[in-house]
Wavefront OBJ file of the C-alpha trace (Angstrom):
o trace
v 18.538 -33.544 29.745
v 20.315 -32.199 26.609
v 18.394 -28.917 25.694
v 19.056 -27.453 22.301
v 20.238 -23.901 22.664
v 18.144 -21.523 20.484
v 19.063 -18.236 19.001
v 15.739 -16.272 19.266
v 16.815 -13.988 16.456
v 17.451 -16.802 14.038
v 13.908 -17.155 12.782
v 10.265 -16.615 13.999
v 10.138 -20.375 14.808
v 13.188 -20.088 16.996
v 11.830 -17.009 18.775
v 8.492 -18.729 19.362
v 10.216 -21.782 20.826
v 12.502 -19.777 23.126
v 9.532 -17.768 24.437
v 7.524 -20.905 25.029
v 10.366 -22.407 27.018
v 11.003 -19.207 28.999
v 7.384 -18.703 29.956
v 6.796 -22.425 30.671
v 9.723 -22.521 33.046
v 8.613 -19.183 34.737
v 5.281 -20.870 35.363
v 7.094 -23.803 37.071
v 5.708 -26.404 34.552
v 7.452 -29.317 32.974
v 6.873 -29.982 29.322
v 4.670 -33.007 30.261
v 2.629 -30.905 32.745
v 2.069 -28.164 30.128
v 1.186 -30.805 27.501
v -1.555 -32.200 29.753
v -3.093 -28.770 30.223
v -3.195 -28.030 26.507
v -4.136 -31.595 25.525
v -0.982 -32.654 23.782
v 2.130 -34.672 24.681
v 5.180 -33.242 26.478
v 7.199 -34.466 23.521
v 5.253 -32.117 21.191
v 5.862 -29.249 23.574
v 9.537 -30.054 23.524
v 9.739 -30.312 19.778
v 8.162 -26.873 19.467
v 10.464 -25.365 22.002
v 13.488 -26.629 20.100
v 12.087 -25.445 16.743
v 11.714 -29.025 15.476
v 7.911 -28.709 15.079
v 5.863 -25.813 13.817
v 3.052 -24.889 16.183
v -0.595 -24.636 14.964
v -2.883 -21.849 15.662
v -4.986 -23.966 17.927
v -1.983 -24.999 19.967
v -1.019 -21.294 20.254
v -4.434 -20.261 21.539
v -4.387 -23.027 24.192
v -0.854 -22.023 25.304
v -1.923 -18.400 25.695
v -4.800 -19.504 28.047
v -2.594 -21.959 30.012
v 0.272 -19.541 30.524
v -1.833 -16.317 30.636
v 0.311 -14.516 28.072
v -2.251 -12.088 26.918
v -2.416 -13.554 23.390
v 1.336 -13.449 22.651
v 1.529 -16.817 20.925
v -1.609 -16.300 18.964
v -0.059 -13.161 17.568
v 3.260 -14.881 16.836
v 1.897 -17.917 15.193
v 0.883 -16.049 12.073
v 4.421 -14.821 11.514
v 5.731 -18.343 12.213
v 3.443 -19.944 9.788
v 4.186 -17.438 7.028
v 7.898 -18.012 7.580
v 7.405 -21.698 6.535
v 6.499 -20.609 2.944
v 9.213 -20.396 0.286
v 11.512 -17.411 0.881
v 10.739 -15.955 -2.571
v 7.030 -16.059 -1.778
v 7.100 -14.425 1.595
v 7.368 -10.929 0.326
v 4.292 -11.326 -1.758
v 2.347 -12.787 1.137
v 3.219 -9.820 3.335
v 1.870 -7.435 0.519
v -1.216 -9.638 0.159
v -1.941 -9.164 3.836
v -1.928 -5.365 3.231
v -3.932 -5.225 -0.006
v -7.392 -3.769 -0.122
v -8.214 -5.181 -3.557
v -6.865 -8.486 -5.083
v -7.514 -9.343 -8.677
v -6.315 -12.780 -9.914
v -6.465 -14.852 -13.070
v -5.812 -18.597 -12.525
v -5.286 -20.818 -15.563
v -4.531 -24.244 -14.031
v -5.425 -24.385 -10.336
v -7.992 -23.053 -7.847
v -6.639 -19.843 -6.334
v -4.732 -20.409 -3.105
v -7.064 -18.243 -0.930
v -9.970 -20.408 -1.950
v -8.522 -23.830 -1.732
v -9.742 -26.373 0.732
v -7.247 -28.036 3.005
v -7.456 -31.378 1.138
v -7.009 -29.681 -2.229
v -4.062 -27.672 -1.004
v -2.468 -30.752 0.448
v -2.749 -32.514 -2.841
v -1.149 -29.633 -4.781
v 1.639 -29.053 -2.201
v 2.436 -32.801 -1.959
v 3.807 -32.758 -5.492
v 6.895 -30.695 -4.585
v 7.032 -30.408 -0.786
v 6.759 -33.994 0.604
v 9.422 -33.301 3.209
v 7.748 -30.113 4.498
v 4.189 -30.733 3.607
v 2.531 -30.008 6.983
v 4.429 -26.751 7.331
v 3.634 -25.583 3.848
v -0.055 -26.499 4.205
v -0.207 -24.639 7.613
v 1.236 -21.585 5.866
v -1.248 -21.682 2.954
v -4.205 -22.110 5.378
v -2.866 -19.158 7.443
v -2.883 -16.906 4.272
v -6.663 -17.467 3.963
v -7.400 -15.838 7.317
v -7.448 -12.474 5.538
v -10.793 -13.385 4.106
v -12.121 -13.781 7.701
v -11.237 -10.268 8.861
v -13.881 -7.809 9.798
v -12.900 -5.785 6.685
v -11.387 -8.282 4.207
v -9.864 -7.208 0.921
v -12.074 -7.269 -2.116
v -11.143 -10.434 -3.981
v -12.061 -10.739 -7.663
v -11.135 -14.220 -9.173
v -11.250 -15.148 -12.920
v -10.782 -18.909 -13.002
v -10.163 -20.745 -16.206
v -12.579 -23.649 -16.782
v -9.661 -25.924 -17.056
v -9.081 -25.673 -13.196
v -12.589 -27.113 -12.659
v -11.754 -30.231 -14.746
v -8.229 -30.767 -13.589
v -8.687 -33.588 -11.049
v -6.483 -32.749 -8.016
v -6.435 -35.242 -5.131
v -9.218 -37.430 -6.543
v -12.901 -37.006 -7.211
v -14.083 -36.507 -3.560
v -11.426 -33.819 -3.021
v -12.546 -32.038 -6.198
v -16.261 -32.300 -5.335
v -15.581 -30.812 -1.825
v -13.436 -28.091 -3.548
v -16.114 -27.042 -6.038
v -18.667 -27.069 -3.204
v -16.364 -24.783 -1.297
v -16.215 -22.376 -4.307
v -19.964 -22.211 -4.318
v -20.041 -21.060 -0.662
v -18.546 -17.696 -1.877
v -21.513 -17.026 -4.228
v -23.162 -14.702 -1.733
v -19.943 -13.439 -0.083
v -19.959 -9.659 -0.611
v -16.156 -9.243 -0.846
v -15.526 -12.244 -3.128
v -16.423 -12.322 -6.789
v -15.775 -15.382 -8.814
v -16.044 -15.728 -12.578
v -15.212 -18.687 -14.860
v -13.531 -18.236 -18.156
v -15.113 -20.909 -20.307
v -13.240 -23.080 -22.895
v -15.450 -21.442 -25.600
v -13.532 -18.190 -25.130
v -10.675 -19.571 -27.148
v -7.471 -17.411 -27.233
v -7.449 -14.603 -24.628
v -5.137 -12.120 -22.903
v -4.358 -14.551 -20.086
v -2.880 -17.404 -22.287
v 0.636 -16.596 -21.026
v -0.252 -17.694 -17.481
v -1.670 -16.774 -14.180
v -1.102 -13.368 -12.493
v -2.283 -11.211 -9.666
v -2.806 -7.510 -9.197
v -2.743 -6.031 -5.746
v -4.099 -2.537 -4.876
v -3.541 -0.620 -1.738
v -4.963 2.435 -0.009
v -1.841 4.522 -0.312
v 0.862 2.451 -1.999
v 1.364 1.857 -5.695
v -0.311 -1.174 -7.342
v 1.643 -4.392 -7.659
v 1.783 -6.933 -10.446
v 2.821 -10.484 -9.481
v 3.365 -13.589 -11.523
v 5.530 -16.630 -10.850
v 7.390 -19.501 -12.542
v 8.380 -22.880 -11.107
v 10.734 -21.691 -8.384
v 10.414 -17.919 -8.104
v 8.096 -15.034 -8.157
v 8.188 -11.698 -9.947
v 6.654 -8.424 -8.557
v 6.756 -5.008 -10.116
v 5.086 -1.613 -9.617
v 6.028 -0.452 -13.166
v 3.129 1.919 -14.051
v 3.127 0.879 -17.756
v 2.996 -2.796 -16.991
v 0.298 -2.238 -14.377
v -1.718 -0.287 -16.903
v -1.450 -3.091 -19.538
v -2.240 -5.876 -17.183
v -5.158 -3.992 -15.690
v -6.647 -3.545 -19.161
v -5.923 -7.243 -19.794
v -7.653 -8.246 -16.744
v -10.747 -6.204 -17.608
v -10.847 -8.040 -20.903
v -10.760 -11.391 -19.095
v -13.594 -10.208 -16.837
v -15.654 -9.185 -19.917
v -15.001 -12.512 -21.668
v -15.765 -14.648 -18.576
v -19.174 -15.925 -17.614
v -21.234 -13.727 -15.278
v -20.985 -14.490 -11.585
v -24.373 -16.258 -11.700
v -23.518 -18.310 -14.843
v -20.143 -19.149 -13.347
v -21.803 -20.595 -10.192
v -24.133 -22.637 -12.483
v -21.176 -24.024 -14.399
v -19.258 -24.873 -11.216
v -22.359 -26.688 -9.867
v -22.792 -28.602 -13.161
v -19.187 -29.676 -13.419
v -19.387 -30.767 -9.700
v -22.387 -33.048 -10.366
v -21.514 -34.286 -13.811
v -17.811 -34.896 -13.324
v -17.358 -35.398 -9.569
v -20.828 -36.543 -8.511
v -21.482 -40.147 -7.522
v -22.983 -40.891 -10.829
v -20.440 -38.746 -12.720
v -17.944 -39.922 -15.324
v -14.376 -40.512 -14.276
l 1 2 3 4 5 6 7 8 9 10 11 12 13 14 15 16 17 18 19 20 21 22 23 24 25 26 27 28 29 30 31 32 33 34 35 36 37 38 39 40 41 42 43 44 45 46 47 48 49 50 51 52 53 54 55 56 57 58 59 60 61 62 63 64 65 66 67 68 69 70 71 72 73 74 75 76 77 78 79 80 81 82 83 84 85 86 87 88 89 90 91 92 93 94 95 96 97 98 99 100 101 102 103 104 105 106 107 108 109 110 111 112 113 114 115 116 117 118 119 120 121 122 123 124 125 126 127 128 129 130 131 132 133 134 135 136 137 138 139 140 141 142 143 144 145 146 147 148 149 150 151 152 153 154 155 156 157 158 159 160 161 162 163 164 165 166 167 168 169 170 171 172 173 174 175 176 177 178 179 180 181 182 183 184 185 186 187 188 189 190 191 192 193 194 195 196 197 198 199 200 201 202 203 204 205 206 207 208 209 210 211 212 213 214 215 216 217 218 219 220 221 222 223 224 225 226 227 228 229 230 231 232 233 234 235 236 237 238 239 240 241 242 243 244 245 246 247 248 249 250 251 252 253 254 255 256 257 258 259 260 261 262 263 264 265 266 267 268 269 270 271 272 273 274 275
């Protein structure tokens, strides 16, 4: 059998694969035997061992139980999935994981941390058809910070345009707006909609994020088509913080925002809604 030789230091995915092979062989199991234990094919085990396939979190949890690794692969998989994101975006995601307060204005799309899997798949399929599953897994992994015992405070100002922009079809959009409404009572998530009636506003130049930390300086983040820009420049942070406060003031209240989301969901994406 021709086994691809992996360099464990080449990437998190290569390290994961090499450790999986090492511990499987130590347990005296073939790929097929391990696959049966974790309810997958031996071929899939082999593809992950040779870094040709990205493991899922569920696969990792089952492997930890099967090989009694003490949670090794469950800990590794987060790093593996984040490594599938564009290289220019990975630094931001690492900071996002450490932030205690995230403020974001989104002018075109639903914010990534609040996207459903179907909506995210539709968005990512535009530019990442060859790596869609990997990119999707990475985006879903980012959302786990909202499930922590002490998640960051997340404040989202969402332009009304994002509610009307049909991504993935009407059923996908309806499910996405339903998902947004599930955060209405979430203590750490605040969602406001900036209505069309606002007209010109301080966010017309595009979406941006502000990250705050317990001890480190605040970070401003924005991106263009193929790169992201981060800065801790105090003057820019000051200006954008004031600008964000203006967006919050101009947006609908949290209660009014939920009402608008529900109305668009029914009128535009309901079974009797207009196409």
